[in-house]
Structures are given as C-alpha cells and as structure tokens.
N, C-alpha and C positions, 0 to 999 in steps of 0.2 A: 502494499500499502504506500502513496506516495505519502510524501510530509504534508503535501496540500491536503490531501484526502484526509490525513488524519484529524488536521485542522480544525476543517469545515465540520467532520462530523462527530468528534471531539466538544462535551460537555464543559470540558476543562481546561480549554483553548486558551486562556487567559491565564495559567498560572508557569510560569515563566515564561510568558509573552514577553517582547519587544513593541512597545506600542510609540507612534512617530509621531508628538504632537507637531501640528498644524496651526499657526495662528494667522487667522484667511488676509486679514490686511496687509500682512508683509509677503505671504509667499509668492502671489502670482497674481499679476493681473492682467485677465487677457483683453481688457477694454477699452485701455488705454485713460483712463480717469485718473490713473496714481496710486489705486486703491484694489486692495489685493480681492479678486473674487473666486467664486465657487466655480465657475468655467476655466480659471486657472488652474485650481485645483484639482480640476478634471486632466487637463493637459500634461500635467506635470507627475500625475501619480506614477508612472515610470520608474522616475529616479528615485519614488520611494520602496516600492516594490524590490526593486532591483537591489537596494540592501538588504536584505534578508529581511525584514521586518515580520511582524506577523500581524499589526494594525496603523492603522489611524487613530488621533483623536483630535477632531475640528475644535476648534475654541469657538467663542458664540458668532452667528451670523443672523440670528434674528434679527428684525426691527425693533430698531434702536433710536434715542435720540441721543448716541452714544455718549452721553457725561460720562462715560466708562468703560467706552470702546465696544461695547456690547452686553457689558456685563450689568447692562441696566436695562434690563429688557420692557417693551411694549407690547408684543403679540409673543407670549412663547409657543405658539404652532406657525410662522409663517418663517417667511425669508426678507431679510431688508432689500430695497432695491438697491441698493450700493451692490451687492453683495452677490446678487442676481434673483432667481424666482424658484418655486419648491422645482419646478421641473428641472433646472439647473443642478437642484439637490441631488434627486433621484438619478442623474446619470453621474452624479459621482460613487454615489452609493451602487450602482451598478456597474463603472468602470473600476470602482474597488475593489467589489466582489471577484469581478472578470481576474483580475492580479493575482485573486487567494488573501485578501486582507479584509480582517472586520474592521468595523466602523463607528468610533465610540463619539458621541456630542456630548459638548455640554449641559447639564441641567439645574438651573442657577434656582434653587429652593428656598432662599432665606429672605430676598425679599423681589422689589420687579422697579419698573422705571415709573415713576409719579405723574407720569405720561398712557399708564397702562387704564384701559377701560375698568377694570375691577378698583383701582385706587383713585380717579375719577369718580368713582359712583359715592365709595367709602365713602372720602372727602367730604360728599357732597349734604350730609344729617347724620345723624346722630342716629335712627331708624330707618335705614333706608337695607337692602335684603344683604348686602355686603358693608353692613356699618362696623361689623367686626371682625372685617378680613384682614384686616391690618393691628398695628400697638396703638393706639390709641388711649391715653391720659390726661387726666385733669393735671391745670398749672399749681402747686403749690400757693398759700394764700398771696405771695409776696408775687405771684405772678412767675418765677421761675420754672423751669423742668422737673419734671416729677422727682429728680433721683441726678445721683452724679455721675451717670452712665457716658463715657466718653466716643466718638466716633473713630473708628480706626485710619481715616483719613484726615484727621483733625477736627479741636472741638467739638463741643456737646455734642451726645447721639440724638438731640431732640431736635425737633422744629415744629412750632407753632403755627395751625391751620389756623385762618381768622376765620373761615367758612364754620367750623365744627368748635372753635374758640376749646383748642385740646390740641395738645402737641403728640404729634408722631414719631414713632421711634426709628430710627437708622443706623446700624453699625456701618455702616461704610458713608455715602456719599450724601446730600440731603435730598439728592434725588433719588436715591433708591432706598422708598419705602421697606421697613422688613414687614414680610407678612407675619399672620400671626398663625402659625402650625399647629397649635392646640387647637384651633374648633374643622372639627370634624369636616365640613364643607371644604375646609380650603386644602383640609389633607386631598380631597377626593378632587379636587380640580389638578391639582400637579400630579396626582397620578395618570387623571387623563391626559395630561399634555405627555407624558409621557408613554404611555400607550399608543399616543398619536403616531409618537417619532419610531414605535415599534413596528407598526403599523407599513411603516414608508423603510422599510427594510433594515434600520441600525441595527447591530452588534451588542448597545449598550452604552451606559454612561459614564461620564466622570460629574460628581456631584459634586458645585462650588461648596469651599465655606462652610463643611456639616456641623461641626462642631461650634457653630453660628447659628443652627438653628431656631433655637428654643432660647427662651430667659427666665429668670425668678417672676412667674406669676404675681407676687405681690409686692416688685418692682421693686425693692431694697437696696441701698446702696452697693456700689463695692469697695471693701477694707483699702485701705493705701497701702503698697506694698512697704515693709521696714524698710530705713535708709541702710541697710547695710547690705542687703537683699539686692535694695537697688542702685548701691553702687558698685556691687558686683556686675551686674547686668549691663549698667552701659560703661565697665571696662570693656565692653565686647560691642563690634560694629554692630551688629545683627545679635538676636537669641534663637530661641529651637521656635520659635513661631516665625521667625523671617522680619520681624519690626522692624524698621531702623530705628536707634536708641535718643535720634531726635525728638521722636515722637512723646506726648505727655503722657501717650495709652499707654506708657510701661512704668506708670507713675500708682498705675491700681492692679490690684489681685482682681481678676477678671470670674470672681464665681457665681456671681448675679447675672452678666448679661451674653452667659455663652458656657459652655462646655457642662452645657446641663442634663440631668438624668433622664428627661422626658426624650428627648432623643432617640434612646436605645428601639422604645416603642414605636415611635413613628419609624424608624429604619424599616423594624417588624413589617408595618401596616403597608411600605412601602414594597417591599419585596415580597408579598401577600398577593397585591395589587400587581406587579410584572413575571414572581417569580413560574408561570408557568410557560415559559419558555427557555428551555433547556443551555442553549446557548448564550445566553443573555448574559453582559457581565457588567460589574456596577465598581467604580473606584472612587475611595473616599479622598476629598481634601482635607490635612484636617493641619492648623494652623493655633497650636497653643506650644508653650511649654510643658516637657517632658510630653508628649507627644505616642510615646510610642503606646505608652496604657490605654490611650484612646483606640489607637488602631487595632489594638487586639478586642478591646471592649465591641468596638463598630463591625468587622472584618470575624468574629470567629461564631462558628454555625452555622447553618443551612438559610435561616432567618436572618441574618444580616446583609451588608455590603459585603460582596466577593475580595475587594482588596482595596487598599487605600496607600496616601503616599503623604508623609510628613514633610517640616522644612529642615530637619536637621542636616541633611547630606545637601541641601541647599545654603545652609548659611556657614555650615561648622567651618574652621580653618581647615588647610588642608598638610597634614599632619601625623603620620604613622599611628603614635600614641591618641592621638582625638579620635581619630578615625575607627579605630580599632575599638576604644571604649566603647564608642556610642552604636559601632554594630553589635556589638557583644552585649551590652544593654539590650538591645534590641531584640538578640536571639535571646535573650533573656524572660524578654515580655512577651513578645510577640510569641504565645506558642501556639497556639489553637489559630489566628488569624493569619492574615496575607498579605506583605507588605510591596508594595511597588515605589524603587526604589527611582531617585532623581536628582541630578546635578547639577542641570539648566531647567529652567523654563521662563516664561513671559513675565512671571515676577521677579527673579532673580537677579542679579549680574554674572554673567555667563561664568560659566568654571573654567573656561579658559585663559580669563583675566581675573576672574576672583580668585583661583588657587595659582598666586603664582606668577601672572602675567609674563606667562611662557612664551607669549608672543602668538608666530607661526613655525615652532617646533612641530611637524605632524606626528613626532614620535609622542608628545605629549600626548596629542588630544588623542591620537590610536590606544594608550593606555588606558586613558580616563574611561572610553567607551567601553574597552575590553574589561577592565574592572566594575563598573556601572554595572553591565551584563552578565556577570560572574557570582553575583553575590545570589544568599536563598533568596528569591521574589521575583517579582516581574517588574519592568524597568521601563523609563518612558525615555526616551531622544526627541530630545526638542531641537525643529529645524534650525539649522546649519552646523550644528555640533557635530555630525559628520565631516562636516570641513576644517572644523577646527576656528571657528567666526571669534575672535575674542569680542569682548564688549565694545559696541561703539559711542565716540563722546558726540555727544549732543548740544549744543548750544542752548542755551536757556531762550535765545527767540526761536528755535525750533521745538523746542520743547511741547509734547501733546498734552503728556499725565499728570492729570490734576494732581494724582499724589506728587511728583515731583516737585511741580510748580508752588505747592502750598509748603511744604519743608527747603528748597532750595537755599545756598548751595550744600546745608549740612547733608542732605540727602538730593541726588539728580536724579530719582523716580526710575522710573521701566524702561523709557524709551530707548534706553543703546544696548537690550535685549531684544527689541521688537525690529529693529532697522529692518529692510526689504533682504527679502533670500537675492542674493549673486549669481545670478545665473551662467550667464558671459561675460567674461572680461572684457571683451574691447569694446561691449553695444553700449547703447547710451543707457544709466542707472542698470550697470551690470546688465544688464535685459532682463528687469522686471516688470515695468511700465515704456510706453510711449510714451508715457504724458508727466506728468511729475510728482514725484513722490509723497505720500503725505508725512514720510520722513525721510530725511536724507540718506544717501546709500554714501557709505566710508570708503573713499579711496582706498585704503588699507582691506578693503574686503574683494576688490577687485582682483587682486593676486589671487584670492579663496576660492574665486571661482566655481561652479562645477565643471564646465566645459574644461577649464584646466586645470583641476585635479582628475576630472576623466582623464587626461593624456597621459597624466603620469603616474607611474606604477609604483613612485616611493612617496605618492602623497598622502593625504589624513586620509580623506574619500576611499581610496583602493586599499589603504590597510585594513580601516573600519569594515568597508565592504565583506572584505574576504576575510575575516574575524567574524562578520555577524555569518557566514552562510555556514561558516566550519561547527559554529556552535548550535547552531539548528541541527546537524546532525547528531548532538549529543544530548540526551536525555536528562544525564546527568548534572547537567549545567541549566535547565531547563527548573527541576524537579527536586534535585535530590536539598538532603540537610546537609548542614553546614558545621566544622569547626575550625576552629584557629589552630594553628601551628605555629609554633615557638621559630621567629626567626631572628635575623642580625639586623640593628637599626636601621632606621629605613627601607625595610622590605617589611609589607605585607604577606603574610603566608594564611590559606588555609585550604583543609580538602571539601568536596562537596563528593556526597556518595550517595546512591540511589542500589537498594538491594545489594550485590556481587559488587557494582562497577561504581570506582572511586575517581575522583582526579585531584591533582595536589596543585593550587593557582597560587601563584606570585605575582607579587608586582612591586618594581623600584620607584617608593615614591620618593625619594629624596634627592632623585636626578644623578646620582654618582656611582649607578649599576649596585650591584650588590651581588653578593657570593649568600648560596643557598647550601649546608651543608648536609651529608647523605648520599645515599645513593638511590638517583632516580632515572625514568626514562622516559623521552616525550610523545607526549601523544600521538599517534599514527608515527611514531619513527623520529627523529631529527628532520628536522628539516622540515615540518610537518605544513599545511598549508594554510595552518592561520595565520600566517604574516609576524610569528615573533618567532627569533632564532638565537635564541638564549644557547650558550656554551654547555652543554651536556656534557661531564666528564666521568671517568671514574668514581670520582667520592662528590662532588659537587657540581652543582649549575651555577654559571654565574651570568648575572644580568647586565645585558646594559644596559645603558641610559635610557631612564623612561620606558626600564623592557619589560615582561611580563614571561611567566613560564605556566604552561600547560603538562603536564605528565602524570606519573607516578610512583611511586617507590620503589627498585630495582627486586 
C-alpha cells in the first residue's frame, strides 16, 4: 500500500504529520492586487506537496474588516472577496486532495468582528434574541469597567456601548468582542460553522486561542503578579505564552479571564458535534505560562481535541539545556495527549533570526526542520521556513500589525514574519505579485527565493525536502516514543522507539559540531539519503557544524 493511500485511509493520519502553515495574505497573489489569495494558493500547492508534508493549514480567509488581518471575522461561512470566492476555496481543497494533502483551516471561536451580524444584533438592545451571545456587563458605580481585566493587545479589556449602556468584553482588539461560549445557542452556532466547512471537504481545524474561550462567570478581578515573579518574567524577552514584555498584560495572573475549567466541557461538546467523521483532526492553539498541562488536558482522550501547540518552543532561547528541559517537561506532562511542535509561525519572530541570527546558513535551516520533525508529536512548518527565511526588518511607516504599532519600538509586531513568499529571485516583488505587495519584500529574501534554491542541491530547500521525504518512510519518527540520551555539551540526542524499531537522533545545537561517543550505524547505511552525512566511525559519530545524525546503536 502506498504512503498516500495509507494516509488517506488512516483516521490517525495527523499523528506525526507535518502540517505546512499558509498565511494567505502573503503566500501568492494571483490577481495582482498585492494581496495573496486562494487562487494563488492553488497555483503553488505543487511546491508544498513536493516538500513531503502531509497537510496544509490555511490561516483565515473569511470576510473581515481586517482590523486583525482576518482574525476578526464578520462571516464565519464565507470567503472575503479580497481572497476570492467559495468556489476558489473548493478548488484549493480539490487540488490539495489530488496532491495527497489534507486541509486544515482556522476556526476563531473566541470572538467575532464587531461588524458580525450576531454582534450588531446583540448590541442593539438587552432583550433581543442574541442579547446574551456576547459578554456584557454593567459599569461600576463610578462608570468604570466591571473589573481589572486587560486586553492582550493593550489597554483594558472592556469597551462601552452607548446602545446598551453596558461594557462588552474583548480579550484582544475592541473590534473583536468575545463570544459568550457559556450560552448553548452560541455553542450550537459555532459547531454549525465547523460542520459547514467539513461539508465542503476540509479535513480539520486549527482552533484559535483555545484557552481564551471562557472566563469567570462572576467577573472577579485578576490578582496582580507578585513583584519577584514579575521581575523574573521581565528578564526574558518573552514568556511561555509568547507575550512581549512591554505589555502590561504580564502584570496580572490571568486566572479569571482565561484558562478556565469550563473549556474542557465545551471541547467535549465540540468534538461530539463534529466527531462522527473519522479522518477529521483538530488542533488547539494554547497561549499560557506552563501550558504543557493544558495541552495534556485539552488533547487527552477521544472526546477532546486531537493535538495542540504551545508557545514554549516559539519563544524559548536556542540553547541545549533549555530546550532539553522544556522537552523533558513536555514528555513528563503530556502523557495521554499529543503535541504539535512549531519553531515559527505568523505570530512570532522567525526561528532563523530568533535563534542566533544565522543569516543564510542552509545547514542551520535544515537542522532546525530535522529537529522539529523528529520530536515526538506532529509539527507545523511555517511558509518560508523551508527556505531558511530570516525575519524581515519592517520600517514603522510600512507596519500594518496593530499589535506592533501599539507597542513600537519595544515590540515591533508580527509583520516581520508575514512578508510575502519569495518565489522568483529576479521577478518584481520576488514573483509574489504583479502589483504592490501589502508588505514589502525584503531584498535579502530574493537570494533565498524558491526558484534559486530549487536549482541548488546544497540549498536549505533541497536539504529540507530530501529529509522530509526520507522521514516519511520511517514510522518510528512519526509515532514512536521518545527518551533523551546523554550527549556532549552543545548536542541534543534522543531515541525514538516504535515496537522493535529504534532510531537515535542527534543534533548539533552549538554550531561547533560535536562528537557522539559509542558505536553507531547510520540509518539505511552511511551516506543515507536523509541529507545528513555525519562521520560514522568505529566508536563514535562526528557531527559537522549544524549537523544531525540518524541511526542506531551498533
């Protein structure tokens, strides 16, 4: 049976899968308006399939005022005209499936746009049919907001509505009012939305901000973070939740406005509503300090989500001891659940820059992807990561992200990770668009364009593609258990084991090479086609700079 057929008929296809994240605004523009679109995605899916990944995750393409670039949805069952039509979306799904790719899309269930018809009706009065579909509260006697909760994007988490003479809750922008997921009708409505997309052929969902779904029904204040804990937190650029330290949001312990026990009951109801389709996969985004426990809580058992990713690896420093401690904690905490690891995405600085500013070193980019996809769990590969793209420097005048504009210059926002994909090194705007791109294409990205790397067998793209195809033939790297091995300083080593099959994986994280003592044999023989050619001797393995080794004890 072919690998593609196995994945198509396997209800657990998502275990150990590599999911390629597409940010539609910046992937490919087919109509020349400077904004990526669904037709552009369909036109470039061959590149994605050729990498050897299993699925795509498409970030929001729904109708939206674009205050938060699609994460403020005004119609959950439509396509924004800037991205195309429902027919264009259907063609993306059809093309992806023809290439053997599963399709995941975002579901934003925490909030809507303030332009959504549900909110417009809810805001109109206190006694209309959707009056309680959002979180409303009376002012304090002095006119102030009902409690001290803060918005992740800055300022208080409440906005006054003159129509109702009440405040509404928004955990992000004021234009993103929070849905009341305690309300049975709201729960039923968002489940209907997911079923709508399943009926159009999608294979699953990435659920945005899962631990933000609920809040304390009594609207009690959050406690202040103790001074010592706050000082330790501020000593790092970002914490486990990925929140920049310039944000006063860090000054509270968010025990009442998010990460509530009621969320588990909702996840059970959500899975029951969509769970009669055996090949569907759901993935949680979890943003909280110490989120491995939440990952276990949200993904353990048949009645919750299938997998989830956290921000630990999206914010941790690139250092062997730190990474090992983080992964060891995950291994000890996430026993019944299933992680989905990521080093880069549309919300954080690209790993190529965040982890040491390695510039254009293709060996570093290749090693990062090999490490990411060798961990126990599934993995998300962000568009451009296969090219080794560094973070782009965006001038304030070109900045689009409201989060970055709010906290500039202490925090420069997320636009540096969202610049257009470079497809053709010599074409205008690197082949992304015939028009003016919504964000500038950095000149340094031109040399890393897809066409330039495809022609170079030593490029990051060639090495990553080679490795991912090799990985796809090894079930032990997709589903095996994992245990750490002792290794020299600067080297991270572990074993993956599935039944009688075992594989040793070792990675040079120090940039100086490394020596792995003991007797080993390279997987499939020395010089195997995984693209990593370590020096395998009689009693040791010598890793080159930013190298990796895959094999077994002799």
